[in-house]
C-alpha positions in Angstrom: -106.3 29.2 123.7 -108.0 28.4 127.0 -106.7 25.2 128.8 -109.5 23.4 130.7 -109.1 20.6 133.6 -110.1 18.1 131.2 -107.3 18.6 128.6 -105.1 19.2 131.1 -106.0 15.6 132.6 -105.5 14.4 129.0 -102.2 15.5 128.6 -101.2 14.0 132.3 -102.2 10.8 131.1 -100.3 10.9 127.9 -97.3 11.6 129.5 -97.9 9.3 132.3 -98.2 6.4 129.3 -95.1 8.1 127.7 -93.3 7.2 130.9 -94.7 4.2 131.6 -93.6 3.1 128.0 -89.8 4.5 128.2 -89.9 2.3 132.2 -91.0 -0.7 130.4 -88.6 0.0 127.3 -85.7 0.3 129.8 -86.9 -2.7 131.7 -87.3 -5.0 128.5 -84.1 -4.1 126.8 -82.3 -4.5 130.6 -84.3 -7.8 130.9 -82.9 -8.7 127.4 -79.4 -7.9 127.7 -79.4 -9.6 131.2 -81.1 -12.7 129.7 -81.1 -12.9 126.0 -77.6 -11.6 125.6 -75.7 -12.7 128.9 -73.7 -15.2 127.6 -72.1 -12.7 124.9 -71.6 -10.2 127.7 -70.0 -12.7 129.1 -67.8 -13.9 126.6 -67.0 -10.7 125.4 -66.0 -9.8 129.1 -63.9 -12.6 129.8 -62.3 -12.6 126.3 -60.6 -8.9 127.4 -59.3 -10.6 131.1 -58.1 -13.6 129.1 -54.6 -14.2 128.9 -53.1 -16.9 127.0 -49.4 -18.1 127.8 -48.8 -20.2 124.8 -47.7 -24.3 124.8 -46.3 -25.8 121.9 -46.9 -29.2 120.6 -44.7 -32.2 119.8 -42.7 -31.4 116.6 -43.0 -34.6 114.3 -39.9 -36.9 114.4 -38.2 -37.4 110.8 -37.5 -41.2 110.2 -35.3 -42.4 107.6 -36.7 -45.4 105.2 -36.1 -47.9 107.5 -38.0 -46.3 109.9 -35.0 -45.2 112.1 -34.6 -41.8 113.9 -32.8 -38.8 112.0 -35.0 -36.2 114.3 -37.2 -35.8 117.4 -38.5 -33.5 119.7 -37.2 -33.6 123.0 -39.2 -32.3 125.8 -37.6 -28.8 127.1 -39.2 -26.3 129.9 -38.7 -22.8 129.2 -39.3 -20.3 131.9 -42.3 -17.4 131.0 -43.1 -14.6 132.9 -45.8 -12.0 133.4 -44.3 -8.9 134.4 -47.5 -7.2 136.0 -47.9 -10.1 138.1 -44.8 -10.5 139.3 -44.7 -8.3 142.8 -41.0 -8.9 143.7 -38.8 -7.9 140.7 -35.5 -7.6 142.1 -36.1 -10.6 144.3 -37.5 -12.5 141.6 -34.9 -11.3 139.2 -32.5 -12.6 142.0 -33.6 -16.0 142.3 -34.2 -16.7 138.7 -30.7 -15.2 137.0 -29.2 -17.6 140.1 -30.9 -20.9 138.7 -30.5 -19.9 135.0 -26.8 -18.3 135.3 -28.2 -15.3 133.8 -27.0 -11.6 134.8 -29.5 -10.4 137.5 -29.6 -7.4 135.6 -31.5 -9.1 132.2 -33.4 -11.0 134.2 -34.7 -7.7 135.5 -35.0 -5.7 132.4 -36.8 -8.2 131.1 -39.4 -8.7 134.1 -39.8 -4.6 133.9 -40.9 -4.8 130.4 -45.2 -3.7 129.8 -45.2 -6.5 127.7 -48.1 -8.8 128.5 -45.9 -11.9 128.9 -42.0 -12.2 128.0 -39.6 -15.5 127.6 -36.6 -15.3 129.8 -34.2 -15.9 127.2 -31.7 -17.0 126.3 -31.0 -18.5 129.1 -34.8 -19.6 130.2 -35.5 -21.2 126.8 -35.4 -25.0 126.9 -33.7 -25.2 130.4 -33.4 -29.0 132.0 -36.1 -30.6 134.7 -33.8 -29.7 137.5 -33.5 -26.2 136.2 -37.5 -26.1 135.8 -38.0 -28.0 139.5 -36.3 -25.2 141.1 -38.2 -22.5 139.6 -41.9 -24.2 140.0 -40.4 -24.2 144.0 -39.5 -20.7 144.2 -43.1 -20.0 143.9 -43.0 -16.7 142.4 -46.1 -15.1 141.4 -46.1 -14.4 137.4 -44.0 -17.2 136.7 -45.0 -20.1 134.9 -43.2 -23.1 132.9 -44.5 -23.9 129.4 -43.0 -26.8 127.7 -41.6 -26.5 125.0 -39.6 -28.9 122.3 -35.9 -29.0 121.2 -35.1 -31.1 118.3 -32.6 -33.9 119.3 -30.6 -35.9 116.1 -29.7 -39.3 117.4 -27.5 -39.4 114.4 -25.3 -36.5 114.5 -25.1 -34.8 111.3 -25.9 -37.0 109.9 -27.8 -35.4 106.0 -28.3 -32.2 108.2 -28.8 -30.2 105.1 -31.6 -32.0 104.3 -33.2 -32.3 107.3 -32.6 -28.4 108.0 -32.9 -26.6 110.9 -35.9 -25.3 113.3 -36.0 -21.6 115.3 -37.1 -20.5 118.6 -40.4 -20.6 117.8 -40.5 -24.5 116.8 -40.7 -23.4 113.4 -38.8 -24.7 110.2 -36.2 -22.9 108.8 -34.4 -24.8 106.2 -34.3 -28.1 104.6 -37.2 -30.8 105.4 -38.2 -29.2 108.7 -39.3 -25.9 106.5 -40.5 -27.5 103.3 -42.8 -29.6 105.5 -43.1 -26.9 108.3 -47.2 -27.3 108.5 -47.4 -31.1 109.0 -44.6 -31.3 111.6 -45.8 -28.1 113.6 -49.1 -28.9 114.9 -50.8 -26.6 116.7 -50.2 -24.5 120.0 -51.9 -25.3 123.0 -51.5 -22.5 125.9 -52.5 -22.2 129.8 -55.0 -19.3 130.4 -56.0 -17.1 133.1 -58.1 -13.8 133.8 -56.2 -10.6 133.7 -56.8 -7.0 135.0 -56.1 -4.6 131.7 -52.9 -3.5 133.7 -52.1 -7.7 133.4 -52.4 -8.3 137.4 -54.1 -11.6 138.1 -57.9 -11.7 138.7 -58.5 -12.5 142.3 -60.5 -15.7 142.8 -59.4 -16.8 139.5 -58.0 -20.3 137.8 -56.3 -21.6 135.3 -57.1 -23.5 132.1 -55.3 -25.6 130.3 -55.8 -26.5 126.6 -53.3 -28.9 125.5 -51.5 -28.8 122.1 -52.2 -31.1 118.3 -48.9 -33.0 118.1 -47.6 -32.6 114.8 -47.3 -35.7 112.4 -44.4 -37.5 111.3 -42.2 -37.9 108.0 -40.7 -40.6 106.9 -38.0 -39.9 104.2 -36.4 -41.8 101.6 -32.9 -41.3 102.8 -31.5 -44.8 104.4 -29.0 -43.6 107.0 -26.9 -46.3 106.0 -25.8 -45.0 102.9 -26.2 -41.9 103.8 -23.4 -43.0 106.5 -21.1 -44.5 103.2 -21.8 -41.5 101.2 -20.8 -38.6 104.3 -17.6 -41.1 105.0 -16.3 -40.7 101.4 -16.9 -37.1 101.4 -14.9 -36.5 104.5 -12.4 -39.0 102.8 -11.9 -36.3 100.0 -11.6 -33.5 101.9 -9.2 -35.0 104.2 -7.3 -36.0 101.1 -7.6 -33.0 98.6 -8.7 -29.8 101.1 -11.8 -28.8 98.5 -13.6 -25.6 98.3 -16.6 -27.6 98.5 -17.5 -31.5 98.0 -21.3 -32.8 96.6 -22.9 -36.2 96.9 -26.0 -37.7 95.7 -27.5 -41.4 95.5 -30.2 -41.8 94.1 -33.3 -44.9 93.1 -33.5 -44.2 89.7 -36.8 -46.3 89.2 -39.0 -44.2 91.8 -36.4 -41.0 91.6 -36.3 -41.6 95.9 -33.2 -39.8 97.0 -31.3 -42.3 99.1 -28.4 -40.1 100.3 -27.7 -36.4 99.6 -24.2 -34.8 101.4 -22.5 -31.6 101.4 -19.5 -30.4 102.5 -18.9 -27.7 104.3 -22.0 -29.5 107.1 -23.0 -28.2 110.0 -24.1 -29.6 113.5 -27.9 -29.3 113.5 -28.2 -28.8 117.9 -25.4 -25.8 117.3 -26.4 -24.4 113.7 -25.7 -21.0 115.0 -21.9 -21.5 115.6 -21.9 -21.7 111.7 -22.2 -19.4 109.0 -25.5 -19.1 107.3 -24.3 -20.2 103.9 -23.4 -23.3 105.3 -26.9 -24.5 106.8 -29.0 -22.0 104.6 -28.1 -23.8 100.9 -28.0 -27.2 100.3 -24.7 -27.1 97.4 -27.0 -30.3 95.9 -30.1 -28.7 95.0 -28.4 -25.4 95.0 -24.9 -25.2 93.2 -25.1 -24.3 89.6 -22.0 -25.4 87.8 -20.6 -26.2 84.1 -20.5 -29.9 84.2 -17.8 -30.8 82.0 -17.7 -34.5 80.6 -20.2 -36.0 82.9 -23.3 -33.6 80.3 -21.7 -35.6 77.1 -24.0 -38.6 78.1 -27.1 -35.8 77.0 -25.5 -35.2 73.8 -24.5 -38.8 73.1 -28.6 -40.4 74.2 -29.6 -37.3 71.5 -27.4 -38.8 69.1 -28.5 -42.3 69.4 -31.9 -41.4 69.7 -31.7 -39.7 66.3 -30.2 -42.1 64.7 -27.4 -39.8 63.9 -24.7 -42.2 65.2 -23.8 -46.0 65.7 -21.6 -47.0 68.5 -19.6 -48.5 65.4 -19.4 -45.6 63.1 -15.3 -44.1 62.7 -14.2 -40.5 63.9 -10.5 -39.5 63.9 -9.3 -37.4 66.6 -6.1 -35.1 65.1 -6.0 -33.3 68.8 -8.9 -30.3 68.1 -11.9 -29.8 66.2 -11.8 -26.7 64.0 -15.5 -24.7 64.5 -16.1 -21.1 63.4 -12.3 -20.7 62.3 -11.0 -21.6 66.1 -9.5 -25.0 67.1 -11.4 -26.4 70.2 -8.7 -29.0 71.7 -8.5 -32.3 72.7 -7.5 -32.9 76.3 -5.0 -35.7 74.9 -2.3 -33.7 73.0 -2.0 -35.1 69.6 -5.3 -36.6 69.8 -6.4 -40.3 69.9 -6.3 -40.6 66.0 -8.8 -43.7 64.1 -11.2 -44.5 66.3 -14.9 -45.6 67.1 -17.7 -43.6 68.6 -17.6 -45.7 71.4 -13.9 -44.9 71.8 -15.1 -41.6 71.3 -17.2 -42.0 75.0 -14.7 -44.2 76.4 -12.1 -41.9 76.1 -14.2 -38.3 76.3 -12.9 -37.1 73.7 -14.0 -33.9 72.5 -13.7 -33.5 69.2 -15.5 -36.7 68.5 -18.6 -34.8 70.9 -18.8 -31.6 69.0 -19.3 -33.6 65.7 -22.1 -35.4 67.6 -23.3 -31.9 67.9 -23.0 -30.8 64.9 -24.9 -33.8 63.0 -27.6 -33.0 65.9 -28.0 -29.3 65.0 -29.0 -26.4 67.7 -32.9 -27.0 68.0 -32.2 -31.1 68.2 -29.5 -30.8 71.2 -31.3 -28.3 72.8 -34.6 -30.2 73.3 -32.8 -33.0 74.4 -31.3 -30.6 76.7 -34.4 -29.6 78.2 -36.4 -32.9 78.1 -34.1 -34.3 80.2 -34.7 -31.2 82.8 -31.8 -29.4 82.1 -32.8 -25.2 82.6 -35.8 -25.5 85.1 -36.1 -26.7 88.5 -36.5 -30.5 89.2 -39.3 -30.3 91.9 -37.7 -31.9 94.6 -39.4 -31.1 97.6 -36.3 -28.7 99.1 -36.3 -25.4 99.4 -33.5 -23.3 97.7 -33.4 -25.4 93.9 -31.7 -23.3 91.8 -32.4 -23.4 87.5 -29.3 -23.9 86.2 -28.3 -21.6 83.0 -28.7 -22.4 79.3 -27.7 -20.9 76.1 -30.8 -18.7 74.2 -31.7 -20.6 70.7 -31.0 -17.4 69.1 -27.7 -17.0 71.1 -26.0 -20.1 69.7 -24.0 -20.2 67.2 -21.4 -23.1 65.6 -19.0 -22.1 68.8 -21.7 -22.4 71.3 -23.1 -25.6 69.8 -19.6 -27.0 69.7 -19.0 -26.3 73.7 -22.3 -27.0 74.7 -22.1 -30.8 73.4 -18.9 -31.1 75.7 -20.5 -29.6 78.4 -18.6 -26.4 78.6 -21.0 -22.9 78.8 -24.3 -24.3 80.2 -24.6 -23.9 83.7 -26.3 -27.3 86.1 -27.3 -28.3 89.2 -25.9 -31.8 90.7 -29.4 -32.8 90.9 -30.1 -32.1 87.7 -27.3 -34.2 86.5 -28.9 -37.2 88.9 -31.8 -37.2 88.1 -30.9 -37.1 83.8 -28.7 -39.8 84.3 -31.4 -41.4 86.2 -33.4 -41.6 83.4 -31.4 -43.4 81.2 -30.8 -45.9 83.9 -34.3 -46.7 83.6 -35.2 -46.9 80.0 -35.7 -43.3 79.4 -38.1 -41.8 81.7 -37.3 -38.5 83.8 -38.5 -39.1 87.4 -39.0 -36.2 89.8 -37.0 -36.4 92.5 -38.5 -36.3 96.2 -37.1 -37.2 99.7 -40.2 -37.7 102.0 -41.8 -40.6 101.2 -45.0 -40.4 103.4 -46.5 -38.8 106.2 -47.5 -40.7 109.3 -50.0 -40.2 112.4 -47.6 -39.3 115.1 -49.7 -41.4 117.7 -50.3 -44.3 115.7 -47.2 -44.4 113.0 -50.2 -45.3 110.5 -49.7 -44.5 107.0 -51.5 -40.7 106.5 -50.5 -40.1 103.2 -47.9 -42.1 101.2 -46.1 -40.0 98.1 -45.9 -42.0 94.7 -43.4 -41.3 92.4 -43.9 -38.6 89.7 -43.2 -39.6 86.1 -42.4 -36.0 84.4 -41.6 -37.7 80.6 -40.1 -39.8 79.1 -36.7 -38.6 77.1 -35.6 -41.9 75.1 -36.5 -44.9 74.2 -35.7 -48.1 76.2 -33.4 -49.5 73.6 -31.0 -46.1 73.4 -31.1 -46.2 77.4 -29.4 -49.4 76.9 -27.4 -48.6 74.5 -26.5 -45.7 76.1 -25.6 -48.0 79.6 -23.3 -50.3 77.8 -21.1 -47.3 76.6 -20.9 -46.1 79.9 -19.8 -49.6 81.1 -17.2 -49.7 78.6 -16.0 -46.2 80.2 -15.7 -47.9 83.6 -14.4 -51.5 82.3 -12.1 -49.4 79.6 -11.9 -46.4 79.3 -11.3 -42.9 81.5 -13.8 -44.2 84.2 -11.7 -47.0 85.4 -10.9 -46.5 88.9 -14.9 -46.7 89.2 -15.0 -50.3 88.4 -16.1 -52.7 91.2 -15.4 -56.7 90.8 -18.8 -58.5 90.7 -21.0 -55.2 90.1 -21.3 -54.1 86.8 -20.7 -50.2 86.7 -21.7 -47.7 84.3 -20.5 -43.8 84.4 -18.9 -40.9 83.4 -16.3 -38.5 84.2 -15.9 -34.7 84.7 -13.4 -31.9 84.9 -14.7 -28.9 84.2 -12.5 -25.7 84.6 -14.1 -22.7 86.8 -14.7 -19.1 85.4 -12.9 -16.5 87.6 -13.8 -12.7 86.2 -15.0 -14.0 83.2 -11.9 -16.1 82.3 -11.4 -19.7 83.0 -8.9 -19.8 85.8 -6.4 -23.0 85.0 -6.0 -23.5 88.1 -9.7 -24.5 89.3 -11.3 -26.8 88.4 -14.8 -29.4 89.3 -13.6 -32.7 88.9 -17.1 -35.1 89.0 -18.3 -38.4 88.5 -21.8 -39.9 88.0 -22.4 -43.6 87.6 -24.8 -46.9 87.9 -25.2 -50.1 88.6 -25.6 -52.8 88.3 -25.4 -51.6 84.4 -27.8 -54.1 83.2 -30.7 -53.2 85.8 -29.5 -50.0 87.4 -30.7 -50.1 91.1 -28.7 -47.0 91.7 -27.3 -43.7 90.8 -24.7 -42.5 92.4 -22.6 -38.6 92.2 -20.3 -36.7 93.3 -18.4 -33.6 92.5 -15.7 -31.8 93.8 -14.7 -28.0 93.8 -11.3 -27.2 93.6 -9.3 -30.2 94.5 -5.8 -29.8 96.2 -4.0 -33.4 95.9 -0.8 -32.8 97.9 1.7 -34.8 95.7 1.0 -32.1 92.8 -0.7 -35.3 90.9 -3.2 -34.0 88.1 -6.5 -33.0 88.4 -9.0 -35.1 86.4 -12.5 -36.2 87.0 -11.7 -39.9 86.5 -8.6 -40.1 88.7 -10.4 -38.0 91.9 -13.8 -38.6 91.7 -14.5 -42.3 89.8 -12.9 -44.3 93.1 -14.9 -42.2 95.5 -18.4 -43.1 93.3 -17.0 -46.6 92.9 -17.0 -47.0 96.1 -20.3 -45.8 97.1 -22.1 -47.9 95.0 -20.1 -51.0 95.6 -21.0 -50.8 99.8 -24.7 -50.1 98.8 -25.2 -52.4 96.6 -23.7 -54.7 99.0 -25.8 -53.2 101.7 -28.9 -53.6 99.9 -28.3 -57.6 99.4 -27.7 -57.2 95.3 -26.2 -59.7 93.8 -23.1 -59.8 92.3 -22.1 -61.0 88.4 -19.6 -62.0 85.9 -21.4 -60.8 82.9 -20.5 -57.5 82.3 -17.4 -56.1 80.6 -13.9 -57.6 81.4 -11.5 -54.9 83.1 -9.0 -54.3 80.7 -5.7 -55.2 82.3 -3.7 -52.3 83.5 -0.4 -51.7 81.2 3.1 -52.2 82.9 3.5 -48.8 84.7 6.8 -47.3 83.2 9.9 -46.1 84.7 9.2 -43.0 87.1 11.6 -40.3 87.1 12.0 -37.6 90.1 11.6 -34.1 89.6 14.4 -31.5 90.4 13.7 -28.7 92.7 13.8 -25.5 90.3 12.3 -22.9 92.3 15.2 -19.7 93.1 16.5 -20.6 89.4 16.9 -18.3 86.5 14.6 -19.2 84.3 17.2 -20.4 82.0 19.0 -22.1 84.6 15.6 -23.8 85.2 15.1 -24.9 81.4 18.2 -26.3 81.2 18.4 -28.6 84.1 14.6 -29.5 83.4 15.8 -30.7 80.1 18.9 -32.3 81.0 17.8 -34.0 84.1 17.4 -37.4 83.8 13.7 -36.6 83.8 13.7 -34.9 80.6 11.2 -32.7 81.7 9.1 -29.9 79.1 9.0 -26.9 80.9 6.3 -24.7 80.8 6.5 -21.0 81.5 3.4 -19.4 83.4 3.4 -15.6 84.2 6.2 -13.3 84.2 10.2 -12.5 85.9 13.0 -13.5 86.2 13.7 -15.9 88.8 11.2 -19.3 89.4 8.4 -18.7 92.5 6.7 -22.1 92.0 6.9 -25.2 89.9 4.4 -27.4 89.2 4.6 -30.8 90.6 7.2 -30.0 93.1 10.7 -30.8 93.3 11.1 -34.7 94.6 7.8 -35.6 92.6 8.3 -39.2 90.5 6.7 -38.6 87.5 7.2 -40.1 83.8 9.6 -39.0 81.4 9.2 -36.2 79.0 6.0 -35.1 81.7 5.3 -31.3 81.9 6.8 -29.0 84.7 4.9 -25.7 85.0 7.3 -22.7 86.1 6.0 -19.2 88.0 8.3 -16.4 87.1 8.5 -13.6 89.5 10.8 -10.3 89.5 12.2 -11.7 92.9 13.9 -15.5 94.0 11.5 -16.7 96.8 12.2 -16.0 100.6 14.3 -19.0 101.9 11.6 -21.0 104.8 
């Protein structure tokens, strides 16, 4: 095909137009990028250059129910380094180490990290103001001071396991601190600057400070004064009985407010790292489960009265045992209580009487009430780590399981479940949900942001039944096994508990959990109080019973707390049964080291006229309980523990 001049001209024009269009497109694209996308591109570039150093907000304060500070955040400077910006690493490490009292090699190792930012830890976290000033005066490149909060406890270890602890990143780890972490923590701020890819600061650029948002405050239901009463009594119990563990709770039964909650072992939250993790991680009052023993009898009694299966005036004969499925379940009192009313059954904490009530109810009815009272499921308290407890499955409940459940053996419960069940009896039959926080407050103004209202779970018994149970429990304190809890002027009602502990599948005859739960005033309870003491060891070898060890402790807690709250005294309650004259006491002889034959003869022929009970095998007595020199009533029992060889003299 012949190409003419005209054709070539046309092709040149087309090519020129294409080039012009291409150039125009490029110019348009460039204009669009420079003008239309400049903001977006600038933001992308700045975000790739921007480096942030976090700044913690002030964690919210925690108050008691009267507005007293339990925990607050004290500002504490923290040293942060940007390794790429530190020009003289050895010199900077030397300078920082001297101020922070850290090994130079440790500081240098941190400064040589490839990370964008590093905390000079551990000594660079929460330094003193004097140290912070010295570090600022160094004027070293790449070294920054950030404000971090340090939790302070003006009342020391008070309510430590309720309050909980915080970690290095200002996060709640346990207790209220963990449960309400999102509310207490607030939002972080930051110090921002521009840096190159290797972390070096870009020249001629400044810093931007975004202030953090402080967390909100919490007002608890805990009353610091009542908490102090409770912790005083826990410390006293530890000193007197050397137990493994102790738990105590005080509740307002009308609202479900927990006014005090204490445990042993406890810890100092300022130095929580110095304690075993089980101590600060486990709040025994809501976590620990164990067989309750006789305190559980209030559920059986409530169910029997509600179902009209018994009247407190009905009679019952206790021969010292109750035969169930071919087995004799013994009463705690040898020989039994004989003929007694069911009110006496409650006063005496008579196991055979409660077995009879369990049989009258039947397993379906009894277990329905147990579940209504909240056992076998969490109470929903606003603390982490709550336990469920353990109940028999109904299809596995036979006559013997029904019998033992009726008097509190074979089931497993938590202390908080028992307190809330007692609270339902105290307030007229309504099971409440427990809680330890009553309000969320604005950190700056102190105004209430959110009020936590009392939560009713369900009605378990009617008001008339609740009154009958309260009257019976007041009689327990005035005339029965709970007499040591009696407080003149305050009508205390309550129930004792003494439960053996299962060890390796068998009940350990030397390991008991003794407990008492009470309420006062009995006619219109303001408080419910509970204590459980795991494995008390009386120094004088005295008997281990809830009425002897735990009841007086709850009595003192209730008496002091009611007086503090300004509750008026009254003389309208059941009068205290006068104590019988103390019998003449005799001294237990020292039988350790004797052969079993000599020991038996000595026990019988001594002025004590003791009844010897032999434990174990062997020829010689290696230990005895109670020990020699103890004063006891005539005809008391002494346990003799045997071994093959006589004990060595100390």
